[in-house]
C-alpha positions as CSV (number, residue, x, y, z in Angstrom):
1,X,-21.1,11.0,0.3
2,X,-17.4,11.2,-0.4
3,X,-14.9,9.2,1.6
4,X,-12.7,11.6,3.6
5,X,-9.7,10.6,5.5
6,X,-10.7,11.2,9.1
7,X,-10.4,8.4,11.5
8,X,-7.0,6.9,10.4
9,X,-5.4,10.4,10.3
10,X,-6.8,11.3,13.6
11,X,-5.4,8.1,15.2
12,X,-1.9,8.8,13.9
13,X,-2.0,12.5,14.9
14,X,-3.3,11.6,18.4
15,X,-0.8,8.9,18.9
16,X,2.0,11.3,18.1
17,X,0.6,13.9,20.5
18,X,1.6,16.6,18.0
19,X,0.6,20.1,19.0
20,X,-1.2,20.6,15.7
21,X,-3.0,17.2,15.7
22,X,-6.8,17.5,15.2
23,X,-9.6,15.0,14.8
24,X,-10.2,16.4,11.3
25,X,-7.5,14.9,9.1
26,X,-3.8,14.1,8.6
27,X,-1.9,17.3,8.0
28,X,-3.4,20.1,6.0
29,X,-5.7,18.2,3.7
30,X,-8.2,15.4,3.8
31,X,-7.3,14.2,0.3
32,X,-5.6,10.9,-0.2
33,X,-1.9,11.1,-1.3
34,X,0.3,8.0,-1.2
35,X,3.7,8.4,0.3
36,X,6.7,6.7,-1.4
37,X,9.6,5.7,0.7
38,X,13.0,7.2,-0.4
39,X,16.0,5.0,0.3
40,X,19.5,4.4,-1.0
41,X,18.4,2.0,-3.8
42,X,16.3,2.3,-6.9
43,X,13.2,3.6,-5.1
44,X,11.7,5.8,-7.8
45,X,11.1,3.4,-10.7
46,X,7.3,3.1,-10.2
47,X,6.2,6.7,-9.4
48,X,4.1,6.9,-12.5
49,X,2.3,3.7,-11.4
50,X,1.4,5.3,-8.0
51,X,0.1,8.4,-9.7
52,X,-2.0,6.3,-12.1
53,X,-3.4,4.3,-9.2
54,X,-4.6,7.5,-7.4
55,X,-6.3,8.5,-10.7
56,X,-8.0,5.1,-10.9
57,X,-9.0,5.4,-7.2
58,X,-10.6,8.7,-7.8
59,X,-12.4,7.5,-10.9
60,X,-13.8,4.3,-9.4
61,X,-14.5,5.2,-5.8
62,X,-15.6,8.3,-3.8
63,X,-12.2,8.8,-2.2
64,X,-10.9,12.3,-2.7
65,X,-7.3,12.2,-4.0
66,X,-4.4,14.3,-5.2
67,X,-3.1,12.4,-8.2
68,X,0.5,12.3,-7.2
69,X,3.0,10.3,-5.2
70,X,4.9,12.1,-2.4
71,X,8.4,11.0,-1.9
72,X,9.5,11.0,1.7
73,X,12.5,9.8,3.7
74,X,11.6,7.0,6.1
75,X,12.9,9.2,8.9
76,X,10.6,12.1,8.0
77,X,7.9,13.2,10.5
78,X,5.8,13.9,7.4
79,X,5.2,10.1,7.1
80,X,2.5,10.5,9.7
81,X,0.5,12.7,7.3
82,X,-0.2,9.8,5.0
83,X,-2.1,6.6,5.8
84,X,-0.6,4.7,2.9
85,X,3.2,4.3,2.3
86,X,4.7,2.5,-0.7
87,X,8.1,0.9,-0.5
88,X,9.6,-0.7,-3.6
89,X,13.0,-1.2,-5.3
90,X,14.4,-2.6,-8.5
91,X,17.1,-4.6,-6.7
92,X,18.4,-4.5,-3.2
93,X,17.0,-2.4,-0.4
94,X,20.0,-0.9,1.3
95,X,20.2,-1.2,5.1
96,X,18.1,1.4,6.9
97,X,19.5,3.9,9.3
98,X,18.5,3.4,13.0
99,X,16.4,6.6,12.7
100,X,14.6,5.2,9.7
101,X,13.9,1.9,11.5
102,X,12.6,3.7,14.6
103,X,10.4,6.1,12.6
104,X,8.9,3.4,10.4
105,X,8.2,1.3,13.5
106,X,6.3,4.2,15.1
107,X,4.4,4.9,11.9
108,X,3.2,1.3,11.7
109,X,2.4,1.0,15.4
110,X,0.4,4.2,15.3
111,X,-1.8,3.1,12.5
112,X,0.1,3.6,9.3
113,X,0.0,1.1,6.4
114,X,3.0,-0.1,4.3
115,X,2.7,-1.7,0.9
116,X,6.0,-3.3,0.0
117,X,6.5,-4.2,-3.7
118,X,9.3,-6.2,-5.3
119,X,9.9,-4.3,-8.5
120,X,12.4,-6.9,-9.5
121,X,9.9,-9.7,-8.9
122,X,11.5,-13.1,-9.2
123,X,15.1,-11.7,-9.3
124,X,15.0,-11.9,-5.5
125,X,17.4,-9.1,-4.4
126,X,14.7,-7.0,-3.1
127,X,13.0,-9.9,-1.4
128,X,16.0,-10.9,0.7
129,X,16.9,-7.4,1.7
130,X,13.3,-6.3,2.5
131,X,12.8,-9.3,4.8
132,X,16.0,-8.4,6.6
133,X,15.0,-4.8,7.1
134,X,11.4,-5.6,8.2
135,X,12.8,-8.0,10.8
136,X,14.6,-4.9,12.3
137,X,11.4,-2.8,12.1
138,X,8.9,-5.4,13.5
139,X,11.0,-8.1,15.1
140,X,8.0,-9.7,16.7
141,X,5.9,-9.7,13.5
142,X,7.3,-12.0,10.8
143,X,5.7,-12.0,7.4
144,X,3.2,-14.7,6.8
145,X,0.9,-15.6,3.9
146,X,-2.4,-13.8,3.9
147,X,-5.3,-16.2,3.8
148,X,-7.6,-16.1,0.8
149,X,-10.4,-14.9,3.1
150,X,-8.5,-11.8,4.2
151,X,-10.4,-8.6,4.0
152,X,-7.9,-7.0,1.6
153,X,-9.4,-9.3,-1.1
154,X,-12.9,-7.8,-0.6
155,X,-12.3,-4.2,0.7
156,X,-13.8,-2.8,-2.5
157,X,-13.6,-5.4,-5.3
158,X,-14.0,-9.1,-4.8
159,X,-10.7,-10.8,-5.8
160,X,-9.3,-14.2,-5.7
161,X,-5.7,-13.6,-6.8
162,X,-3.0,-10.9,-6.3
163,X,-1.3,-10.4,-9.7
164,X,1.0,-7.5,-10.7
165,X,3.3,-7.1,-13.7
166,X,3.9,-10.8,-13.1
167,X,2.2,-13.6,-11.2
168,X,5.2,-15.3,-9.6
169,X,3.5,-15.7,-6.2
170,X,-0.2,-16.6,-5.9
171,X,-0.4,-14.9,-2.5
172,X,0.3,-11.8,-0.6
173,X,2.2,-11.7,2.7
174,X,1.5,-9.6,5.7
175,X,3.1,-8.5,9.0
176,X,0.7,-7.8,11.8
177,X,0.4,-5.2,14.5
178,X,-2.2,-6.7,16.7
179,X,-4.9,-8.0,14.4
180,X,-4.1,-5.5,11.7
181,X,-2.0,-6.3,8.7
182,X,0.2,-3.1,9.0
183,X,2.5,-4.4,6.2
184,X,1.4,-6.1,3.0
185,X,4.0,-7.5,0.7
186,X,3.7,-8.4,-3.0
187,X,6.5,-10.2,-4.9
188,X,4.6,-9.6,-8.2
189,X,5.6,-6.0,-8.9
190,X,2.1,-4.5,-8.5
191,X,3.1,-1.0,-9.5
192,X,4.8,-2.3,-12.6
193,X,1.3,-3.2,-13.9
194,X,0.1,0.4,-13.2
195,X,3.1,2.3,-14.6
196,X,2.9,4.4,-17.8
197,X,5.7,5.9,-19.8
198,X,6.0,9.5,-21.0
199,X,3.8,8.9,-24.0
200,X,1.0,7.6,-21.8
201,X,1.3,4.0,-22.8
202,X,1.7,1.3,-20.2
203,X,5.4,0.9,-19.6
204,X,5.6,-2.9,-19.1
205,X,4.1,-6.0,-20.6
206,X,2.0,-7.9,-18.1
207,X,2.5,-11.6,-18.1
208,X,1.0,-14.1,-18.4
209,X,-2.4,-12.6,-18.4
210,X,-2.1,-9.4,-20.4
211,X,-4.8,-6.7,-20.1
212,X,-7.1,-8.8,-17.9
213,X,-4.3,-9.3,-15.4
214,X,-3.5,-5.6,-15.5
215,X,-7.1,-4.8,-14.6
216,X,-7.0,-7.2,-11.6
217,X,-3.7,-5.5,-10.5
218,X,-5.5,-2.1,-10.5
219,X,-8.4,-3.5,-8.6
220,X,-6.0,-5.0,-6.0
221,X,-4.3,-1.6,-5.7
222,X,-7.6,0.1,-5.0
223,X,-8.4,-2.6,-2.4
224,X,-5.1,-1.9,-0.7
225,X,-5.8,1.8,-0.6
226,X,-9.3,1.1,0.8
227,X,-7.8,-1.3,3.4
228,X,-5.3,1.4,4.4
229,X,-8.2,3.9,4.9
230,X,-10.9,1.6,6.3
231,X,-9.2,-1.5,7.8
232,X,-11.5,-4.4,8.2
233,X,-15.0,-2.9,8.2
234,X,-15.9,-5.2,5.4
235,X,-15.7,-8.2,7.8
236,X,-18.8,-6.8,9.5
237,X,-21.8,-8.9,8.5
238,X,-23.8,-5.7,7.9
239,X,-21.9,-5.5,4.6
240,X,-22.8,-9.0,3.4
241,X,-25.7,-7.9,1.2
242,X,-23.6,-5.3,-0.5
243,X,-20.9,-7.9,-1.2
244,X,-23.4,-10.4,-2.6
245,X,-25.0,-7.7,-4.8
246,X,-21.6,-6.6,-6.2
247,X,-20.7,-10.1,-7.0
248,X,-23.9,-10.5,-9.0
């Protein structure tokens, strides 16, 4: 049976009390399409990586996808049609407008998921500015290191590290809404490991682990998509046998 995007989309639609909200799906389709946050900085440098991730998600799982990345303003009501939102920048994230702060807060509180990705990795300009803006969006939910046992490391593949194009930080960070990690943040440029150039070749070298590290980065991306869609069902003991079998 294919995985169709029902419950998460229904939650967001119901929470908004939109006149067209149904318990069937977000918006007009039940296919997974990641949203990419547009902002005043270099927000579009990893679009090919997001498209490649959706292709891999379709190839390796039963999730129905549209292999694209949909660019949206953070103030757009169309955010609520997507359970997965990617926010990255190569350099500083400019200050968000009050309307963007409020809309993103509502999106996260109503069940949306944000993957933040430092495309400049260790350079640090995105890191400082993202933490500043997230503190405006979720002032009561500071980022903290995700424990190694967090469900995002087992939502589809069993993983023990979170590499991207680099492996500067051996952990992910999360900001919680209730018990849910509504925001997960990587300082390792995840989408840099997924990105391809116009010829179809991978755009960036992956260091220090090369192709093996790139593969883990793809698996982590798929886990993040599955977490956005399914939350923490993998923590239920009923799935223990499946996890053990997959590890074997």
